[in-house]
Phi, psi and omega in degrees: 000131177273133180271118181244348182207170176297325178296320176300317179296319178298320179296318178296317179300314181296317182289339181269353182303315180297325182289328184258352185295332179290346184265354181215160178076178176092144179278330178274138183234143171238126182240129183244131178288116183239032171289175181300326178294318179294316180297317179297331182272353177116018183297328179296318178294323177294316178300314178300316180297320178298309182298320179293318181292320177298318179294315180301322181271356180071027181272105184256344184262045179231125177275125176254121185233165175238158175218164178275195182294136177244011173094007178247052186304326181292346181253003179294154352291141179255144179218124177255143173239127177236110175257143182307131176077006181237160178296154174283126181252129177253125177256143180235163183053043185280133174249165176304326178294324178295328182303318180301314178295313184297316179291315181293311184279315185269302184299314182272312187272345179080007181255119181294139178274087191304322185289350179250356184286133173238354179191159178213134179234129179277000000 
């Protein structure tokens, strides 16, 4: 669409809200390590899988964030889940297939996916 007026810009903004709402807001947070080590290990694919799974499930009240390298390069891609009132859980060696389990079991169901956990912070 070619933007010819302020009204055209407003229409584009309105139509893109649903696409970007999974990336901001929400009390529940998903953080993906996107340092060069994470990207080399597949973090972009994990990020895509997270956004697609949230969209598929209609989960709009989840903030999806990125972070740089935190020094656990051997465990990349890393994905953290922070649910209100619960410890921060760090998952390691995450694949796009793992994302479906992590979102379904942990984010939605509240059950930590133990075999992928590499850390927990209270």
